[in-house]
TORTI-62883 format. One record per residue: residue in three letters; x, y, z of N, C-alpha, C in turn. Coordinates in pm, whole numbers, always signed. Example, Ala and Ser with C-alpha at 12.3 -4.5 7.8 and 13.67 -1.06 7.14 Angstrom:
// TORTI-62883
(ALA; (+1319; -569; +780); (+1230; -450; +780); (+1320; -330; +780))
(SER; (+1285; -225; +708); (+1367; -106; +714); (+1290; +3; +787))
END
This chain:
// TORTI-62883
(MET; (+993; +5328; +6155); (+858; +5275; +6179); (+863; +5124; +6178))
(GLN; (+797; +5070; +6277); (+799; +4924; +6287); (+707; +4862; +6183))
(ALA; (+757; +4767; +6109); (+677; +4701; +6004); (+566; +4617; +6067))
(LEU; (+451; +4620; +6004); (+338; +4540; +6052); (+357; +4395; +6011))
(ALA; (+331; +4309; +6106); (+341; +4166; +6076); (+215; +4121; +6002))
(VAL; (+233; +4055; +5891); (+120; +4006; +5810); (+105; +3858; +5835))
(GLN; (-13; +3823; +5881); (-40; +3682; +5909); (-95; +3615; +5783))
(THR; (-31; +3512; +5740); (-79; +3439; +5623); (-160; +3318; +5666))
(VAL; (-267; +3294; +5593); (-355; +3181; +5623); (-348; +3083; +5506))
(SER; (-312; +2963; +5534); (-304; +2861; +5429); (-443; +2827; +5380))
(PRO; (-463; +2815; +5246); (-595; +2780; +5194); (-636; +2639; +5237))
(ALA; (-764; +2623; +5257); (-815; +2491; +5296); (-791; +2393; +5182))
(PRO; (-753; +2275; +5213); (-731; +2176; +5106); (-860; +2147; +5030))
(ILE; (-846; +2131; +4900); (-961; +2099; +4817); (-987; +1949; +4825))
(LEU; (-1104; +1915; +4870); (-1139; +1775; +4885); (-1198; +1723; +4755))
(GLU; (-1138; +1623; +4700); (-1189; +1565; +4576); (-1305; +1473; +4607))
(MET; (-1404; +1476; +4517); (-1521; +1390; +4533); (-1481; +1244; +4510))
(PRO; (-1517; +1157; +4600); (-1483; +1016; +4579); (-1549; +963; +4452))
(CYS; (-1473; +888; +4375); (-1526; +833; +4249); (-1640; +737; +4276))
(GLN; (-1746; +750; +4197); (-1864; +668; +4217); (-1870; +547; +4123))
(ALA; (-1771; +532; +4034); (-1770; +420; +3940); (-1633; +353; +3941))
(ASP; (-1631; +223; +3923); (-1508; +145; +3930); (-1448; +114; +3793))
(SER; (-1528; +127; +3689); (-1481; +92; +3555); (-1570; +159; +3453))
(ASP; (-1529; +154; +3326); (-1612; +211; +3219); (-1749; +144; +3217))
(GLU; (-1750; +13; +3231); (-1877; -60; +3228); (-1967; -18; +3343))
(HIS; (-1909; -4; +3463); (-1986; +40; +3579); (-2040; +181; +3556))
(LEU; (-1958; +269; +3502); (-2000; +406; +3472); (-2119; +407; +3377))
(ILE; (-2109; +329; +3270); (-2215; +327; +3168); (-2346; +275; +3228))
(ASN; (-2337; +174; +3313); (-2458; +122; +3379); (-2522; +228; +3468))
(LEU; (-2439; +305; +3538); (-2492; +413; +3622); (-2557; +521; +3536))
(TRP; (-2494; +551; +3424); (-2544; +654; +3332); (-2680; +615; +3273))
(LEU; (-2697; +487; +3242); (-2820; +441; +3179); (-2930; +409; +3280))
(HIS; (-2895; +400; +3406); (-2991; +358; +3508); (-3113; +450; +3512))
(GLY; (-3230; +388; +3512); (-3355; +462; +3527); (-3408; +524; +3400))
(ARG; (-3335; +513; +3291); (-3383; +570; +3164); (-3480; +472; +3098))
(GLY; (-3565; +523; +3012); (-3662; +440; +2942); (-3595; +342; +2847))
(ARG; (-3670; +239; +2811); (-3614; +134; +2725); (-3564; +189; +2592))
(HIS; (-3641; +277; +2531); (-3603; +330; +2400); (-3483; +423; +2412))
(THR; (-3477; +500; +2521); (-3361; +587; +2543); (-3235; +505; +2564))
(ARG; (-3246; +398; +2643); (-3130; +312; +2667); (-3081; +250; +2537))
(ARG; (-3175; +208; +2454); (-3136; +146; +2327); (-3067; +246; +2236))
(ALA; (-3119; +368; +2229); (-3058; +471; +2144); (-2920; +509; +2196))
(TYR; (-2909; +528; +2329); (-2780; +563; +2388); (-2677; +452; +2367))
(ALA; (-2722; +327; +2381); (-2630; +214; +2362); (-2577; +211; +2219))
(THR; (-2662; +238; +2123); (-2620; +243; +1982); (-2515; +351; +1961))
(ASP; (-2540; +469; +2016); (-2445; +580; +2001); (-2312; +549; +2071))
(LEU; (-2320; +489; +2188); (-2199; +458; +2264); (-2115; +352; +2194))
(HIS; (-2179; +250; +2140); (-2105; +146; +2069); (-2034; +205; +1947))
(ARG; (-2100; +299; +1880); (-2036; +364; +1765); (-1910; +440; +1810))
(PHE; (-1920; +508; +1922); (-1804; +582; +1972); (-1693; +488; +2019))
(GLN; (-1730; +384; +2093); (-1629; +290; +2144); (-1556; +219; +2031))
(ASP; (-1629; +183; +1926); (-1565; +118; +1811); (-1466; +214; +1744))
(PHE; (-1501; +342; +1743); (-1413; +441; +1678); (-1291; +471; +1764))
(ALA; (-1312; +499; +1894); (-1202; +540; +1981); (-1113; +423; +2019))
(ASP; (-1174; +310; +2051); (-1100; +188; +2088); (-1000; +215; +2201))
(LYS; (-1047; +283; +2307); (-962; +311; +2422); (-1049; +337; +2544))
(PRO; (-996; +320; +2666); (-1075; +348; +2786); (-1117; +495; +2791))
(LEU; (-1227; +522; +2856); (-1281; +658; +2859); (-1187; +757; +2925))
(HIS; (-1113; +713; +3027); (-1027; +808; +3098); (-907; +851; +3015))
(THR; (-882; +784; +2903); (-771; +823; +2815); (-818; +901; +2693))
(VAL; (-947; +922; +2681); (-1001; +996; +2565); (-965; +1143; +2576))
(ARG; (-912; +1198; +2469); (-874; +1340; +2463); (-970; +1415; +2372))
(LEU; (-960; +1547; +2376); (-1048; +1631; +2296); (-1034; +1600; +2148))
(ASP; (-910; +1577; +2102); (-894; +1550; +1959); (-958; +1417; +1919))
(ASP; (-967; +1321; +2014); (-1039; +1197; +1985); (-1186; +1226; +1957))
(LEU; (-1244; +1310; +2041); (-1386; +1345; +2022); (-1406; +1424; +1894))
(GLN; (-1314; +1515; +1864); (-1328; +1595; +1742); (-1321; +1507; +1617))
(ARG; (-1230; +1410; +1618); (-1220; +1318; +1504); (-1345; +1230; +1494))
(PHE; (-1401; +1192; +1610); (-1524; +1113; +1609); (-1639; +1194; +1550))
(VAL; (-1650; +1319; +1590); (-1755; +1406; +1535); (-1739; +1418; +1384))
(ASP; (-1616; +1435; +1338); (-1591; +1445; +1193); (-1632; +1317; +1121))
(SER; (-1620; +1202; +1188); (-1654; +1074; +1125); (-1804; +1055; +1107))
(LEU; (-1884; +1141; +1169); (-2030; +1127; +1162); (-2092; +1204; +1046))
(GLU; (-2009; +1263; +961); (-2060; +1349; +854); (-2159; +1278; +763))
(GLY; (-2146; +1146; +749); (-2235; +1073; +658); (-2372; +1046; +714))
(LEU; (-2392; +1069; +844); (-2522; +1042; +906); (-2622; +1154; +877))
(ALA; (-2749; +1122; +891); (-2852; +1225; +883); (-2830; +1326; +995))
(ASP; (-2871; +1449; +972); (-2846; +1556; +1070); (-2900; +1521; +1208))
(SER; (-3021; +1463; +1212); (-3082; +1431; +1341); (-3005; +1321; +1413))
(SER; (-2959; +1220; +1337); (-2882; +1110; +1397); (-2746; +1161; +1446))
(ARG; (-2685; +1248; +1369); (-2555; +1304; +1408); (-2569; +1386; +1536))
(ALA; (-2672; +1470; +1542); (-2692; +1554; +1660); (-2721; +1469; +1783))
(ARG; (-2802; +1364; +1766); (-2836; +1278; +1880); (-2713; +1204; +1930))
(THR; (-2630; +1154; +1837); (-2510; +1081; +1877); (-2415; +1170; +1956))
(ILE; (-2392; +1291; +1906); (-2303; +1383; +1976); (-2359; +1419; +2113))
(ALA; (-2490; +1443; +2120); (-2552; +1477; +2249); (-2539; +1361; +2348))
(SER; (-2552; +1239; +2299); (-2539; +1122; +2386); (-2399; +1112; +2446))
(ILE; (-2297; +1129; +2362); (-2159; +1116; +2409); (-2125; +1231; +2504))
(LYS; (-2173; +1351; +2474); (-2153; +1464; +2565); (-2218; +1436; +2700))
(SER; (-2336; +1376; +2697); (-2406; +1343; +2821); (-2325; +1245; +2905))
(LEU; (-2267; +1144; +2839); (-2188; +1044; +2911); (-2066; +1108; +2978))
(PHE; (-1991; +1189; +2903); (-1870; +1249; +2960); (-1905; +1352; +3068))
(GLY; (-2015; +1423; +3049); (-2057; +1515; +3154); (-2093; +1442; +3282))
(PHE; (-2163; +1330; +3268); (-2201; +1248; +3384); (-2076; +1192; +3452))
(ALA; (-1981; +1143; +3372); (-1859; +1085; +3427); (-1780; +1188; +3508))
(HIS; (-1780; +1311; +3460); (-1710; +1418; +3532); (-1782; +1453; +3662))
(ARG; (-1915; +1458; +3656); (-1993; +1498; +3775); (-1978; +1398; +3890))
(ILE; (-1964; +1270; +3858); (-1956; +1172; +3966); (-1811; +1139; +4002))
(GLY; (-1716; +1216; +3949); (-1577; +1199; +3988); (-1500; +1092; +3914))
(TYR; (-1559; +1034; +3810); (-1489; +929; +3735); (-1383; +988; +3644))
(LEU; (-1412; +1105; +3585); (-1316; +1174; +3500); (-1280; +1308; +3563))
(ARG; (-1154; +1346; +3551); (-1109; +1472; +3609); (-1161; +1591; +3530))
(PHE; (-1169; +1576; +3398); (-1216; +1683; +3312); (-1332; +1631; +3226))
(ASP; (-1420; +1721; +3190); (-1529; +1689; +3097); (-1485; +1732; +2958))
(VAL; (-1422; +1641; +2885); (-1372; +1677; +2753); (-1485; +1701; +2654))
(GLY; (-1604; +1647; +2684); (-1717; +1667; +2593); (-1774; +1807; +2598))
(ALA; (-1740; +1884; +2702); (-1795; +2019; +2716); (-1749; +2111; +2603))
(ALA; (-1634; +2080; +2544); (-1581; +2165; +2437); (-1641; +2132; +2301))
(ILE; (-1723; +2028; +2293); (-1786; +1988; +2166); (-1926; +2048; +2159))
(ALA; (-1954; +2118; +2051); (-2086; +2179; +2033); (-2181; +2079; +1969))
(THR; (-2304; +2079; +2018); (-2408; +1995; +1956); (-2462; +2069; +1834))
(PRO; (-2456; +2009; +1716); (-2501; +2080; +1596); (-2651; +2105; +1597))
(LYS; (-2690; +2217; +1540); (-2831; +2249; +1526); (-2888; +2170; +1408))
(THR; (-3010; +2125; +1425); (-3075; +2050; +1316); (-3195; +2127; +1264))
(ARG; (-3224; +2106; +1139); (-3339; +2172; +1078); (-3468; +2113; +1132))
(ASN; (-3560; +2201; +1171); (-3689; +2155; +1224); (-3781; +2119; +1107))
(ARG; (-3807; +1989; +1093); (-3891; +1942; +983); (-4030; +1899; +1031))
(LEU; (-4071; +1951; +1146); (-4199; +1911; +1203); (-4314; +1938; +1107))
(SER; (-4309; +2051; +1038); (-4419; +2087; +949); (-4439; +1984; +838))
(GLU; (-4333; +1909; +803); (-4343; +1808; +698); (-4411; +1681; +747))
(ARG; (-4428; +1668; +881); (-4483; +1546; +937); (-4622; +1569; +1001))
(ILE; (-4688; +1675; +962); (-4821; +1703; +1016); (-4925; +1674; +908))
(LEU; (-5009; +1577; +934); (-5117; +1541; +842); (-5232; +1641; +854))
(SER; (-5305; +1658; +746); (-5424; +1743; +752); (-5538; +1667; +817))
(GLU; (-5642; +1739; +859); (-5758; +1672; +917); (-5822; +1578; +817))
(ALA; (-5826; +1620; +690); (-5886; +1535; +587); (-5809; +1405; +570))
(GLN; (-5677; +1411; +579); (-5596; +1291; +566); (-5618; +1195; +683))
(VAL; (-5627; +1250; +805); (-5651; +1165; +922); (-5788; +1100; +914))
(ILE; (-5887; +1178; +876); (-6023; +1124; +864); (-6027; +1012; +760))
(ALA; (-5956; +1031; +649); (-5952; +927; +545); (-5882; +801; +596))
(MET; (-5775; +815; +669); (-5706; +699; +724); (-5798; +616; +813))
(ILE; (-5876; +685; +896); (-5966; +616; +988); (-6085; +555; +914))
(ALA; (-6143; +633; +823); (-6264; +589; +753); (-6237; +468; +662))
(LEU; (-6119; +461; +605); (-6089; +354; +510); (-6028; +230; +576))
(GLU; (-6011; +232; +708); (-5958; +117; +780); (-6069; +13; +798))
(PRO; (-6055; -108; +740); (-6163; -208; +746); (-6169; -286; +876))
(ASN; (-6061; -287; +953); (-6056; -368; +1075); (-6100; -286; +1195))
(ASN; (-6194; -340; +1275); (-6248; -265; +1389); (-6141; -230; +1492))
(ARG; (-6058; -328; +1526); (-5952; -301; +1625); (-5856; -193; +1574))
(ASN; (-5817; -207; +1448); (-5721; -111; +1393); (-5780; +29; +1381))
(ARG; (-5910; +35; +1351); (-5975; +167; +1343); (-5977; +234; +1480))
(ALA; (-6008; +157; +1584); (-6006; +211; +1721); (-5863; +250; +1760))
(LEU; (-5766; +173; +1714); (-5626; +203; +1742); (-5586; +338; +1680))
(LEU; (-5623; +359; +1555); (-5590; +485; +1487); (-5656; +603; +1558))
(ARG; (-5782; +585; +1598); (-5852; +694; +1666); (-5792; +723; +1802))
(THR; (-5745; +620; +1870); (-5685; +640; +2002); (-5553; +713; +1990))
(LEU; (-5471; +677; +1891); (-5346; +749; +1868); (-5372; +896; +1839))
(TYR; (-5473; +923; +1757); (-5501; +1061; +1716); (-5574; +1139; +1824))
(ILE; (-5687; +1088; +1870); (-5769; +1163; +1966); (-5700; +1172; +2102))
(GLY; (-5632; +1064; +2142); (-5563; +1066; +2271); (-5426; +1131; +2265))
(GLY; (-5371; +1147; +2145); (-5237; +1203; +2132); (-5131; +1115; +2194))
(LEU; (-5152; +984; +2190); (-5062; +890; +2257); (-4936; +862; +2176))
(ARG; (-4829; +835; +2247); (-4709; +779; +2185); (-4736; +631; +2157))
(VAL; (-4665; +574; +2061); (-4688; +435; +2025); (-4657; +343; +2142))
(SER; (-4555; +375; +2221); (-4522; +292; +2337); (-4632; +296; +2441))
(GLU; (-4697; +412; +2455); (-4807; +427; +2551); (-4929; +348; +2507))
(LEU; (-4958; +352; +2377); (-5072; +277; +2326); (-5051; +127; +2340))
(SER; (-4931; +79; +2305); (-4904; -64; +2313); (-4914; -117; +2455))
(ALA; (-4884; -34; +2553); (-4882; -78; +2692); (-5017; -70; +2762))
(LEU; (-5120; -16; +2694); (-5249; +5; +2759); (-5311; -126; +2808))
(CYS; (-5360; -124; +2931); (-5437; -234; +2988); (-5577; -182; +3022))
(TRP; (-5670; -276; +3043); (-5807; -234; +3071); (-5819; -160; +3204))
(ARG; (-5728; -185; +3296); (-5733; -114; +3423); (-5702; +35; +3406))
(ASP; (-5642; +71; +3291); (-5610; +211; +3265); (-5730; +292; +3219))
(LEU; (-5840; +223; +3186); (-5958; +289; +3132); (-6068; +297; +3238))
(VAL; (-6129; +415; +3250); (-6235; +437; +3348); (-6348; +513; +3280))
(VAL; (-6471; +470; +3302); (-6587; +536; +3243); (-6614; +669; +3314))
(ARG; (-6662; +766; +3238); (-6700; +896; +3292); (-6847; +921; +3260))
(GLY; (-6902; +1028; +3312); (-7042; +1060; +3286); (-7066; +1097; +3141))
(GLY; (-7190; +1078; +3097); (-7227; +1112; +2960); (-7173; +1019; +2856))
(GLY; (-7130; +900; +2897); (-7080; +802; +2802); (-6934; +821; +2765))
(GLU; (-6871; +923; +2822); (-6729; +944; +2793); (-6643; +852; +2880))
(GLY; (-6514; +855; +2855); (-6422; +776; +2934); (-6292; +850; +2954))
(GLN; (-6205; +792; +3029); (-6072; +849; +3047); (-5970; +736; +3049))
(VAL; (-5850; +769; +3009); (-5741; +673; +3008); (-5624; +732; +3084))
(THR; (-5565; +653; +3172); (-5448; +695; +3249); (-5323; +644; +3179))
(ILE; (-5233; +736; +3149); (-5112; +704; +3072); (-4991; +716; +3163))
(PHE; (-4910; +611; +3164); (-4779; +618; +3230); (-4677; +633; +3120))
(GLY; (-4632; +757; +3101); (-4557; +788; +2980); (-4410; +816; +2999))
(LYS; (-4356; +890; +2905); (-4214; +922; +2899); (-4172; +996; +3025))
(GLY; (-4053; +962; +3075); (-4005; +1025; +3197); (-4076; +978; +3321))
(SER; (-4144; +862; +3312); (-4217; +804; +3426); (-4322; +902; +3480))
(LYS; (-4386; +975; +3388); (-4489; +1070; +3427); (-4626; +1013; +3396))
(THR; (-4720; +1036; +3486); (-4857; +988; +3470); (-4947; +1105; +3432))
(ARG; (-5032; +1082; +3334); (-5130; +1184; +3295); (-5262; +1116; +3263))
(VAL; (-5370; +1191; +3263); (-5502; +1139; +3233); (-5557; +1212; +3111))
(VAL; (-5608; +1136; +3014); (-5661; +1191; +2890); (-5808; +1151; +2878))
(LEU; (-5894; +1248; +2849); (-6036; +1220; +2832); (-6064; +1169; +2690))
(LEU; (-6159; +1075; +2680); (-6196; +1016; +2551); (-6343; +1045; +2523))
(PRO; (-6376; +1090; +2403); (-6518; +1115; +2370); (-6598; +986; +2369))
(ALA; (-6730; +1000; +2381); (-6818; +883; +2393); (-6805; +789; +2273))
(SER; (-6789; +843; +2154); (-6781; +758; +2034); (-6659; +667; +2040))
(LEU; (-6544; +722; +2079); (-6423; +641; +2090); (-6433; +545; +2207))
(TRP; (-6493; +589; +2318); (-6507; +501; +2434); (-6589; +376; +2399))
(GLN; (-6698; +394; +2327); (-6782; +280; +2287); (-6706; +187; +2194))
(GLU; (-6626; +246; +2106); (-6547; +165; +2014); (-6446; +78; +2090))
(MET; (-6383; +137; +2189); (-6284; +63; +2267); (-6351; -45; +2351))
(MET; (-6467; -15; +2406); (-6538; -114; +2487); (-6580; -234; +2403))
(SER; (-6604; -211; +2274); (-6644; -322; +2188); (-6529; -420; +2164))
(LEU; (-6407; -377; +2194); (-6291; -464; +2176); (-6268; -555; +2295))
(ARG; (-6336; -528; +2406); (-6302; -599; +2529); (-6341; -746; +2524))
(ARG; (-6453; -774; +2469); (-6501; -910; +2453); (-6479; -993; +2579))
(ASP; (-6391; -1093; +2570); (-6371; -1185; +2681); (-6252; -1148; +2769))
(ALA; (-6207; -1025; +2760); (-6093; -982; +2841); (-6142; -946; +2981))
(ASP; (-6147; -1046; +3067); (-6200; -1025; +3202); (-6097; -966; +3296))
(GLN; (-5971; -994; +3273); (-5867; -948; +3364); (-5832; -802; +3337))
(GLN; (-5815; -727; +3445); (-5783; -585; +3433); (-5647; -562; +3368))
(ASP; (-5557; -659; +3379); (-5423; -644; +3322); (-5415; -691; +3178))
(ASP; (-5526; -736; +3121); (-5526; -775; +2980); (-5505; -651; +2893))
(PRO; (-5434; -666; +2779); (-5408; -550; +2692); (-5534; -502; +2621))
(VAL; (-5543; -374; +2600); (-5656; -318; +2524); (-5644; -356; +2377))
(PHE; (-5525; -339; +2322); (-5501; -375; +2182); (-5416; -502; +2180))
(ARG; (-5484; -612; +2154); (-5420; -744; +2165); (-5362; -790; +2032))
(SER; (-5256; -866; +2043); (-5199; -931; +1926); (-5278; -1060; +1898))
(ARG; (-5245; -1130; +1792); (-5314; -1255; +1760); (-5291; -1361; +1868))
(LYS; (-5178; -1351; +1937); (-5148; -1446; +2043); (-5208; -1404; +2178))
(GLY; (-5274; -1289; +2181); (-5340; -1244; +2303); (-5260; -1151; +2390))
(GLY; (-5135; -1122; +2353); (-5053; -1031; +2431); (-5064; -888; +2381))
(HIS; (-4979; -802; +2434); (-4978; -662; +2390); (-4933; -654; +2245))
(LEU; (-4995; -567; +2171); (-4960; -547; +2031); (-4822; -482; +2023))
(ASP; (-4733; -541; +1947); (-4597; -491; +1936); (-4596; -355; +1864))
(GLN; (-4503; -270; +1904); (-4497; -136; +1845); (-4469; -140; +1696))
(SER; (-4391; -236; +1652); (-4363; -247; +1509); (-4489; -283; +1432))
(ARG; (-4576; -362; +1495); (-4703; -398; +1430); (-4794; -275; +1422))
(VAL; (-4794; -192; +1526); (-4873; -68; +1523); (-4826; +20; +1408))
(THR; (-4695; +27; +1388); (-4641; +108; +1279); (-4689; +56; +1143))
(LEU; (-4693; -76; +1126); (-4742; -133; +1000); (-4889; -100; +978))
(ILE; (-4968; -102; +1085); (-5110; -70; +1075); (-5129; +75; +1031))
(VAL; (-5051; +165; +1090); (-5062; +307; +1055); (-5019; +330; +911))
(ARG; (-4912; +266; +869); (-4864; +285; +732); (-4960; +227; +630))
(GLY; (-5024; +115; +665); (-5126; +60; +576); (-5244; +154; +561))
(ALA; (-5286; +215; +672); (-5396; +312; +667); (-5359; +433; +584))
(ALA; (-5234; +477; +595); (-5189; +593; +517); (-5189; +562; +368))
(ARG; (-5145; +442; +331); (-5145; +404; +189); (-5286; +401; +133))
(ARG; (-5382; +345; +210); (-5521; +341; +163); (-5577; +481; +143))
(ALA; (-5528; +576; +224); (-5576; +715; +214); (-5501; +794; +108))
(GLY; (-5409; +729; +37); (-5337; +795; -71); (-5224; +886; -24))
(ILE; (-5175; +863; +98); (-5066; +945; +152); (-4933; +880; +115))
(LYS; (-4848; +953; +47); (-4726; +895; -6); (-4610; +896; +94))
(GLN; (-4615; +983; +196); (-4505; +989; +293); (-4500; +862; +377))
(ASN; (-4384; +839; +436); (-4363; +721; +520); (-4415; +752; +661))
(VAL; (-4546; +746; +676); (-4613; +788; +799); (-4584; +690; +913))
(SER; (-4561; +745; +1033); (-4541; +664; +1152); (-4652; +696; +1252))
(PRO; (-4669; +615; +1357); (-4771; +646; +1459); (-4755; +784; +1520))
(HIS; (-4631; +833; +1531); (-4608; +963; +1594); (-4667; +1077; +1511))
(TRP; (-4689; +1054; +1381); (-4750; +1157; +1298); (-4892; +1188; +1345))
(LEU; (-4962; +1088; +1397); (-5097; +1111; +1447); (-5093; +1194; +1576))
(ARG; (-4989; +1179; +1654); (-4970; +1263; +1773); (-4941; +1408; +1731))
(HIS; (-4857; +1422; +1627); (-4832; +1556; +1572); (-4963; +1619; +1522))
(ALA; (-5043; +1538; +1454); (-5169; +1588; +1400); (-5262; +1633; +1512))
(HIS; (-5268; +1555; +1619); (-5350; +1591; +1735); (-5310; +1731; +1784))
(ALA; (-5181; +1752; +1803); (-5132; +1879; +1857); (-5164; +1995; +1763))
(SER; (-5135; +1978; +1636); (-5157; +2086; +1540); (-5304; +2119; +1524))
(HIS; (-5388; +2016; +1509); (-5531; +2039; +1488); (-5597; +2098; +1612))
(ALA; (-5552; +2054; +1732); (-5609; +2109; +1856); (-5578; +2258; +1868))
(LEU; (-5454; +2297; +1836); (-5417; +2439; +1841); (-5495; +2519; +1737))
(ASP; (-5511; +2460; +1616); (-5588; +2528; +1510); (-5730; +2558; +1556))
(ARG; (-5785; +2470; +1639); (-5923; +2485; +1685); (-5933; +2559; +1818))
(GLY; (-5824; +2622; +1859); (-5830; +2710; +1976); (-5795; +2647; +2109))
(CYS; (-5740; +2527; +2110); (-5702; +2463; +2237); (-5591; +2544; +2305))
(PRO; (-5605; +2576; +2433); (-5498; +2647; +2505); (-5370; +2563; +2507))
(ALA; (-5256; +2629; +2493); (-5128; +2557; +2485); (-5099; +2480; +2612))
(HIS; (-5137; +2535; +2729); (-5107; +2464; +2854); (-5190; +2337; +2867))
(LEU; (-5313; +2337; +2812); (-5396; +2217; +2816); (-5339; +2110; +2723))
(LEU; (-5295; +2153; +2605); (-5232; +2060; +2511); (-5105; +2001; +2571))
(GLN; (-5027; +2084; +2640); (-4906; +2037; +2706); (-4937; +1925; +2804))
(HIS; (-5044; +1942; +2883); (-5082; +1839; +2981); (-5129; +1712; +2911))
(THR; (-5210; +1727; +2807); (-5264; +1611; +2737); (-5153; +1529; +2673))
(LEU; (-5056; +1595; +2613); (-4948; +1524; +2544); (-4837; +1479; +2640))
(GLY; (-4834; +1535; +2760); (-4732; +1497; +2856); (-4597; +1559; +2828))
(HIS; (-4597; +1680; +2767); (-4472; +1750; +2743); (-4420; +1806; +2875))
(SER; (-4290; +1795; +2898); (-4232; +1848; +3021); (-4218; +2000; +3016))
(SER; (-4215; +2055; +2896); (-4197; +2200; +2880); (-4297; +2256; +2782))
(LEU; (-4347; +2375; +2811); (-4440; +2441; +2720); (-4370; +2479; +2590))
(SER; (-4239; +2495; +2595); (-4165; +2530; +2474); (-4173; +2418; +2370))
(THR; (-4181; +2293; +2417); (-4197; +2181; +2324); (-4332; +2188; +2255))
(THR; (-4436; +2217; +2332); (-4570; +2228; +2276); (-4579; +2343; +2176))
(SER; (-4508; +2453; +2204); (-4515; +2571; +2118); (-4453; +2547; +1980))
(LEU; (-4375; +2439; +1967); (-4317; +2408; +1836); (-4425; +2387; +1731))
(TYR; (-4539; +2334; +1774); (-4647; +2308; +1679); (-4708; +2438; +1627))
(ALA; (-4712; +2539; +1712); (-4763; +2669; +1666); (-4668; +2730; +1564))
(HIS; (-4537; +2710; +1583); (-4439; +2761; +1488); (-4440; +2681; +1358))
(ALA; (-4472; +2552; +1367); (-4471; +2467; +1248); (-4587; +2499; +1155))
(ARG; (-4702; +2536; +1213); (-4819; +2573; +1133); (-4881; +2699; +1190))
(PRO; (-4817; +2815; +1168); (-4868; +2940; +1227); (-5003; +2979; +1169))
(SER; (-5085; +3046; +1251); (-5215; +3093; +1205); (-5207; +3230; +1138))
(ASP; (-5093; +3295; +1152); (-5075; +3426; +1090); (-4927; +3445; +1057))
(SER; (-4901; +3539; +967); (-4765; +3566; +926); (-4758; +3707; +872))
(SER; (-4642; +3772; +888); (-4627; +3909; +837); (-4637; +3912; +685))
(SER; (-4618; +3798; +618); (-4628; +3795; +473); (-4767; +3831; +424))
(ARG; (-4868; +3810; +511); (-5005; +3842; +473); (-5029; +3993; +464))
(TYR; (-4938; +4070; +522); (-4958; +4214; +530); (-4887; +4289; +417))
(LEU; (-4827; +4213; +327); (-4755; +4274; +216); (-4842; +4277; +92))
(ALA; (-4813; +4373; +5); (-4886; +4381; -122); (-4838; +4267; -211))
(SER; (-4932; +4189; -259); (-4895; +4074; -343); (-4898; +4109; -490))
END
């Protein structure tokens, strides 16, 4: 029997992606491009910590280098350790995707799980009311109410200009927020808060003038906002180291307690995922199986 001739086909050559970065510095600039100021600052801190430890070009970093770096972070708080590892994994993953590194050595490193302490940072309604009521300064009182009622991040509040505020019917108002991830959202303000904010305008004729002004007339610095919030917390007898973000947490928790739909809260806070919003329901649940047991 005549043997059948088998035709072999050579595999197509694998085309490598052209490298998009010329150096470590170029890569890092590409990686940080378009990220928010606070994200860039946090990533830069994490990267400098890694570079100081490894002391070698990125293309020569091996898995054991990363493992030893992770081990060196044991002294950090859990949240800082997890963020640092996530940052470095992000950098190596990005470097691999754009063809700068042949392998993603960071893929083999697990990001540690951190304990969710959100419930420890949620103020009660009585505590928030006391912070606002005991604030003697009109601007600062309006600032506290805007953080709480608007659910704003401190960076969003500091950046507010008068052009962002628009009057609505019935004496209410609305504020347009350009927030995290370059996302725009609109938040409604009750008439009482709207009137309070309008009383701050005084001689601010320009639409680009800041709503919450510093003594020099510019935007109020975020560190100053933090001092204002902490001063209000001390007057209210709150011993924790309260930050402006605690008022955003309080907004979310109290709104859910009062029946606010999760999707509406997600839009108001500017969360990219409903799963982020649902964390507040888990932090302060309205029911639990423990209630069904004999005590």
